[in-house]
C-alpha positions in Angstrom: 24.6 123.2 159.2 27.7 124.5 160.9 26.7 126.1 164.3 27.1 129.8 164.7 30.5 130.7 166.0 29.1 133.8 167.8 29.4 137.5 167.3 32.0 137.8 170.1 34.4 135.4 168.4 33.9 137.2 165.1 35.0 140.4 166.7 38.0 138.8 168.3 39.2 137.7 164.9 39.8 141.3 163.9 42.6 141.5 166.5 44.7 139.2 164.4 43.6 140.5 161.0 46.8 142.5 160.4 49.1 139.5 161.1 47.0 137.2 159.0 47.0 139.6 156.0 50.8 140.0 156.3 51.6 136.3 156.0 48.8 134.9 153.9 50.1 135.6 150.4 53.7 134.7 150.8 53.9 130.9 150.2 55.7 129.8 148.1 57.6 133.0 147.7 60.3 131.3 145.5 57.9 131.2 142.6 57.9 135.0 142.6 61.7 135.3 142.3 62.6 137.6 139.4 63.8 136.1 136.2 67.4 136.7 135.1 66.9 137.1 131.4 69.8 138.3 129.2 68.7 141.4 127.2 70.0 139.9 123.9 68.6 136.3 124.4 65.8 135.6 121.9 62.4 135.3 123.4 61.0 131.8 123.1 57.5 130.5 122.3 55.7 128.6 125.0 52.6 126.8 123.6 50.0 126.2 126.4 49.9 122.7 127.8 47.0 120.3 126.9 43.7 121.6 128.3 43.5 118.9 130.9 46.8 120.0 132.4 45.7 123.6 132.2 42.6 122.8 134.2 44.6 121.0 136.9 47.1 123.9 137.2 44.3 126.5 137.3 42.6 124.5 140.0 45.7 124.9 142.2 45.5 128.6 141.7 41.8 128.9 142.6 42.3 126.7 145.7 45.2 128.9 146.9 43.2 132.1 146.4 40.2 130.7 148.3 42.2 129.1 151.1 44.9 131.8 151.6 43.9 135.1 150.0 40.2 135.2 150.9 40.5 134.5 154.6 43.2 137.2 154.9 41.2 139.8 153.1 38.0 139.1 155.1 40.0 139.5 158.3 41.7 142.6 157.0 38.4 144.3 156.2 36.4 142.9 159.1 33.9 141.1 156.9 31.9 138.4 158.7 29.9 137.2 155.8 30.1 137.8 152.0 27.3 136.9 149.7 27.5 136.7 145.9 24.3 136.1 144.1 24.0 135.8 140.3 22.2 134.2 137.5 23.4 132.4 134.4 25.0 134.9 132.0 24.8 137.7 134.6 27.8 136.6 136.5 29.5 138.8 139.2 33.0 139.8 138.1 34.4 138.0 141.2 32.8 134.7 139.9 35.6 134.3 137.3 38.3 134.4 140.0 36.6 131.7 142.1 35.7 128.9 139.7 37.3 125.8 138.2 38.5 125.9 134.6 35.7 123.5 133.7 33.0 126.0 134.7 31.9 128.3 132.0 28.9 130.1 133.5 26.8 130.4 136.7 23.9 127.9 137.0 20.4 129.1 136.9 20.9 131.1 140.1 24.2 130.6 141.9 24.5 131.9 145.5 27.9 131.8 147.2 28.1 132.4 150.9 31.4 133.0 152.6 31.5 133.1 156.5 34.6 133.8 158.6 35.2 131.1 161.2 36.7 131.2 164.7 40.0 129.7 163.5 40.4 132.3 160.7 39.3 130.1 157.9 36.3 130.8 155.7 33.3 128.5 155.3 32.4 128.3 151.6 28.9 127.3 150.6 27.3 127.1 147.2 23.5 127.3 146.9 23.3 126.2 143.3 25.9 125.2 140.8 28.8 122.8 141.5 31.4 122.4 144.2 34.1 123.8 141.8 36.1 120.6 142.2 35.5 120.3 145.9 36.2 123.9 146.9 32.6 124.6 148.0 30.1 122.7 150.0 27.1 122.5 147.8 23.4 122.3 148.7 20.9 120.5 146.6 17.1 120.3 146.6 14.9 117.5 148.0 12.5 118.0 145.2 11.7 114.7 143.4 13.0 114.3 139.9 12.0 111.9 137.0 15.5 110.3 137.0 15.9 110.1 140.8 18.9 112.4 140.8 19.2 115.3 143.2 17.5 118.4 142.0 19.0 121.8 141.9 17.8 124.5 144.2 15.2 126.7 142.6 13.0 129.7 143.3 11.7 130.3 146.9 13.4 127.2 148.3 16.8 128.7 147.4 16.0 132.0 149.1 14.5 130.2 152.1 17.7 128.1 152.6 19.8 131.3 152.3 17.7 132.9 155.1 18.3 129.8 157.3 22.0 129.9 156.7 22.3 133.6 157.5 20.2 133.2 160.6 22.2 130.2 161.8 25.6 132.0 161.3 24.2 135.3 162.6 27.0 137.5 161.2 27.7 140.9 162.6 27.9 142.3 159.0 27.1 141.0 155.5 29.0 142.3 152.5 27.2 142.7 149.2 28.9 143.7 145.9 27.3 147.1 145.3 29.5 150.0 144.3 29.3 153.0 142.0 33.1 153.3 141.4 34.4 149.8 140.9 32.7 147.5 138.3 34.6 144.6 139.9 32.7 145.3 143.2 29.3 146.0 141.6 28.3 142.5 140.5 24.9 142.3 142.2 22.4 143.0 139.5 19.4 145.2 140.2 16.8 142.5 140.1 19.1 140.1 142.0 19.6 142.7 144.7 15.8 143.2 145.2 15.3 139.4 145.6 18.3 139.1 147.9 17.3 141.9 150.1 13.8 140.5 150.4 15.3 137.1 151.4 17.5 138.7 154.1 14.6 140.5 155.7 14.7 143.9 157.5 16.8 142.8 160.5 19.7 141.4 158.5 19.4 144.0 155.8 20.5 146.5 158.5 23.8 144.6 158.7 24.6 144.9 155.0 27.8 146.7 154.3 29.6 147.8 151.1 33.3 147.0 151.2 34.4 147.2 147.6 38.0 146.5 148.5 37.1 142.9 149.4 36.1 142.2 145.8 38.8 144.3 144.1 41.6 143.0 146.2 40.5 139.4 145.9 40.6 139.8 142.2 43.9 141.7 142.1 46.0 139.7 144.6 48.1 137.1 142.8 49.3 133.9 144.4 52.9 133.0 143.7 51.9 129.8 142.0 50.7 131.8 139.0 53.9 133.6 138.2 55.9 130.8 136.4 53.1 130.3 133.9 52.5 134.0 133.5 56.2 134.6 132.8 56.0 132.0 130.0 53.0 133.7 128.5 54.7 137.1 128.6 57.8 135.6 127.0 55.6 134.2 124.2 54.2 137.8 123.7 57.8 139.0 123.3 58.5 136.2 120.8 55.4 137.0 118.8 56.2 140.7 118.5 59.8 140.0 117.7 58.8 137.8 114.8 56.0 140.2 113.7 58.5 143.1 113.6 61.0 141.2 111.5 61.7 140.3 107.9 59.9 137.0 108.4 56.7 139.0 108.3 57.5 142.5 106.9 58.8 143.3 103.4 59.4 147.1 103.3 57.3 148.7 100.6 54.9 145.8 100.4 53.6 144.7 103.8 50.9 146.9 105.4 50.1 147.5 109.1 46.9 145.5 108.8 48.9 142.6 107.4 50.9 142.5 110.6 47.7 142.8 112.7 46.2 139.8 111.2 49.5 137.8 111.2 49.5 138.4 115.0 45.8 137.3 115.3 46.5 134.1 113.3 49.7 133.2 115.1 48.1 133.6 118.5 45.3 131.4 117.4 47.7 128.8 116.1 49.5 128.7 119.5 46.3 128.0 121.4 46.1 131.5 122.9 43.4 134.1 122.6 43.2 137.9 122.4 41.1 140.2 124.5 41.3 143.2 122.1 42.1 143.6 118.4 45.9 144.3 118.1 47.0 147.7 116.9 50.0 148.3 114.6 50.9 151.8 113.4 53.9 153.7 112.1 55.4 157.1 112.7 57.2 158.6 109.7 59.3 161.7 110.0 57.2 162.9 112.9 53.8 162.1 111.3 51.6 159.5 113.0 49.8 157.1 110.5 47.7 155.4 113.2 44.3 154.3 112.0 45.5 153.9 108.4 46.3 150.6 106.6 49.7 152.1 105.8 52.3 150.4 103.7 55.4 150.0 105.9 58.4 151.8 104.4 62.1 152.1 105.3 62.8 154.6 108.0 59.4 153.9 109.7 59.1 153.7 113.5 56.8 150.8 114.2 54.5 150.4 117.2 52.1 147.7 118.4 49.7 147.3 121.2 49.0 143.7 121.7 47.4 141.5 124.4 46.9 137.8 124.7 44.8 135.5 126.9 46.3 132.2 128.2 44.6 130.2 131.0 42.4 133.1 131.8 45.4 135.4 132.4 45.7 138.6 130.3 48.7 140.4 129.0 49.0 144.0 127.6 52.2 144.9 125.8 53.4 147.7 123.6 56.8 147.5 121.7 58.6 149.5 119.1 60.4 148.5 116.0 62.4 150.3 113.3 62.7 149.6 109.6 66.3 150.2 108.5 67.1 152.4 105.6 69.5 151.1 103.0 73.0 151.2 104.5 71.8 151.5 108.1 72.6 148.8 110.7 70.8 150.3 113.6 68.1 152.8 114.5 69.1 156.5 114.4 70.6 158.0 117.6 67.6 160.3 118.0 65.2 157.4 118.1 67.5 155.5 120.5 67.4 158.5 122.8 63.6 158.4 122.7 63.5 154.7 123.7 66.0 155.5 126.5 63.7 158.2 127.8 60.7 155.8 128.0 63.0 153.2 129.6 63.9 155.8 132.2 60.2 156.5 132.8 59.8 152.8 133.4 62.5 152.9 136.1 60.9 155.9 137.8 57.4 154.2 137.7 58.6 151.1 139.4 60.4 153.2 142.0 57.2 155.2 142.6 55.0 152.1 143.0 55.6 151.6 146.7 53.1 149.5 148.6 50.8 151.6 150.6 50.8 154.5 148.2 47.7 155.2 146.2 47.8 155.2 142.4 47.4 159.0 142.5 50.3 159.4 144.9 52.5 157.2 142.7 51.5 159.2 139.7 52.4 162.5 141.5 55.8 161.2 142.6 56.5 160.0 139.1 55.6 163.2 137.4 57.7 165.2 139.9 60.7 163.0 139.0 60.1 163.4 135.3 60.0 167.2 135.6 63.2 167.2 137.6 64.9 165.1 134.9 63.5 167.1 132.0 61.5 164.2 130.6 58.4 165.0 128.4 55.9 162.2 128.6 52.8 160.8 130.2 52.0 157.8 132.4 48.8 155.6 132.4 49.5 152.3 134.0 46.9 149.8 135.3 46.6 146.5 137.1 46.4 143.3 135.0 45.8 139.6 135.6 42.3 138.2 135.5 41.3 141.2 133.4 43.2 143.2 130.9 42.3 146.5 132.7 42.3 144.9 136.1 41.1 145.5 139.6 43.3 147.8 141.7 44.7 151.4 141.5 45.0 153.3 138.3 48.2 155.2 138.0 47.0 158.0 135.6 45.0 157.9 132.4 46.4 159.1 129.1 43.9 162.1 129.3 43.9 162.5 133.1 47.5 163.2 134.2 46.2 165.2 137.2 45.0 162.0 138.8 42.0 159.7 138.7 39.4 160.3 141.5 38.1 157.0 143.0 40.0 154.4 141.1 43.3 156.3 141.5 42.7 156.5 145.3 43.1 152.8 145.9 46.3 151.6 147.5 49.1 149.7 145.8 49.6 146.4 147.6 52.1 143.5 147.4 51.4 140.4 145.3 49.8 142.3 142.5 50.6 142.7 138.8 50.6 145.9 136.7 50.9 146.9 133.1 53.4 149.7 133.1 52.1 151.9 130.2 53.6 155.2 129.3 55.1 157.3 126.5 58.0 159.7 126.1 58.0 162.5 123.6 61.4 163.4 122.2 62.6 165.6 119.3 64.4 163.5 116.6 67.3 165.4 114.9 67.1 162.9 112.0 63.5 163.9 111.5 64.4 167.6 111.3 63.6 168.1 115.0 60.1 166.7 114.7 59.1 164.6 117.7 58.6 160.9 118.1 56.3 159.3 120.7 58.0 156.2 122.2 55.1 154.3 123.7 55.8 151.2 125.8 53.8 148.9 127.9 55.3 146.0 129.9 54.1 143.6 132.6 55.6 144.0 136.0 54.7 142.7 139.5 55.1 143.4 143.1 56.2 140.3 145.0 55.1 139.4 148.5 57.6 141.8 150.0 56.5 144.6 147.8 59.6 144.6 145.6 59.0 145.4 141.9 60.2 143.2 139.0 59.5 142.7 135.3 57.4 139.6 134.6 59.8 138.7 131.8 61.9 141.6 130.8 61.4 145.0 129.2 62.2 146.2 125.7 65.4 148.3 125.7 66.3 148.0 122.1 64.3 148.3 118.9 63.0 145.3 116.9 64.7 145.7 113.6 63.4 145.1 110.0 66.2 145.2 107.5 
């Protein structure tokens, strides 16, 4: 076992925590450079690479997160030791952000122990399971087996080894994932907690701390190496919606909204992607919402979709608008174009408000103040995205909580994170007799290492047209 570095050295590490956190997420920053995508250029499909190449690329991401992001966060929050304990099919949410592509579940019982070292690095031990492609030092059991192979740790010997490791490192504090606000930081199951606390014993149990930001920030912080692939995934989403809201799929007066939903599902499957929720497609017709109905799409309809894909464990969440031209029309009515322009303006204001260091609630308040000053009627309900569709990190409003979100809205926006900018603008449409349209949009954006905000691919600023 690695000798104890000593409590004094652990405390000295905190003196450099701020500098470490500032520099740890920045390399290679060039991968986060914004894309210069012409607004009129057709979005392209990007099928995922063969699964073996996917696994190799994802391994690079996990390695970077464990070697760069995790040490910086443990230093930032003064965490000496972090223990994750789980059983097969009862995985901690953080588990999915720490494993190789070839791992599909925890093993029997998997215990991961992270200990901050004198040089700022983090020792990574796995008591059960695999090394995740060499990213963890694994411990096995001396128990004899019929085949002569090394046995897996099991039962009391696993807990006994954990006690020995904790006593040897003698950390000043031990972080466990227990929290009543963040599901991402509450991965220690009730039975698992009882067994772990018993293994630690009363003396080390006194050193247990709850630092939910360690789990939520580890999940939410993106390494730059992820962005090129994510940009291709998001461009594929734009291409899918562009084709779905076209004459290739829709015949006015014949095609239903459910036909489009299932076309999207099938096309995603054919491309090798997945979905993390059933797509939605609905129409607004002369101010009337036909959501929830399998409506036949007619000329003059305002189309809307909410659509998210999964590629290489990365999630997207996108809402776009389309218009079905009436006979003789070559573009959407001016009233609808003003509606789309209003939601585009809300997107601009949202990115401006998302300054690093602000909480989600503070960004929401700043955004609503600007909307009121500019006479925009709408609502904002944006959320982090990445490893999860509704990801770890600060909420910026909920559709039914525009006054702010206690707890999850109080988290701070930080650089190197991704967000789904979700909102809607309500605008009277003269061509509909003054009845209103709700222009609902959702687009992926990111904060780079410097905290500057960019679109992952581009935003929609014109309607998809069905003629």
